[in-house]
N, C-alpha and C positions, 0 to 999 in steps of 0.2 A: 808892350803888346799892342798889336795892330787892333784891334779888336775886344770891345768891353761889351759882355751881358750883362741887363739891369733883372736878375732875377725875382727881383718881385713884380717886376708884371709880364714876364715871360709864362708862354701859355702851354711851350713847350712843344710845339705843331710841326717843325721840323724844316716848319719852309727853308729856315737858311742854311741849312744843311746840303737840302736837295738843288738849292741855288747857287751854291759855292764853286765858281767855273775851277777855282784852283784846287779844289776837292781838302779842304784844309777843316772846316767846320764838321765835329761830328755830335752825334747825340749817345749822352751817358745818362746810365740808370741814376736816378732822384736821392741823393746822397752820398757817391760812390767817389771816391776821391780825387782829384784832378791832381794831374801829375804833373801838368805847369803852375796853376795857382793853388799849391797847398792851404792858401791861406783864405778860399773860399769854398774848400770845402765845407758841407755844413752848415754852411748860412742860408741856406736856400731847403730847409728841412721840415719849416711849417707850410711850406707849398707844396698843395695834392697834386704833382705833374708826375706823371711817370720818367718821363726823359726831359734831359735839360740839355742847353747845347755849349759846347766846348769847345776851342779853339787848340788843336791837337798839336800843328803844325805851325807854333806862331813866326818863325824866318821865314816860314814860305807863303805867307799870307801877300797879297798883290795890293791890297788897301784899296780895290776897286769900289766899294760900295755897295755893291749885289747884295747883301744879303742885309743889308742896313735899308735899302730902298725898298725891299719886298717884306720886312717886316710886318706883321699887320699890325702890331703893339710899339711898335718904333722902340722895341723893347735893346737895339741894337749902335752902341757908336761905335766910330772909325777913328783911331787917336792915330795920328799919323806924325812919325819919328821925326827928331829936328833935323835930322839930314835931308830929309823930303820936302820940309818945308823953306829952307833956304834955295834962293835962284840963282 
């Protein structure tokens, strides 16, 4: 997965959704099942936030870092696949 969200520090502000140039980040209601990462659904239920971000189209992420750069809480990590790290 190219983008990881740290739901323990994410405030659900939606900046990442608004700024993503590829339009692959979406906000979903807290506690709603994650169609991509089912292992994450429910892990942030204790956080009182109306919505949380998720990467809807993982294969279409550009790895540009716009979401990470503009996140006010630094709750986003961009993970580069091995084939992008080789030169």
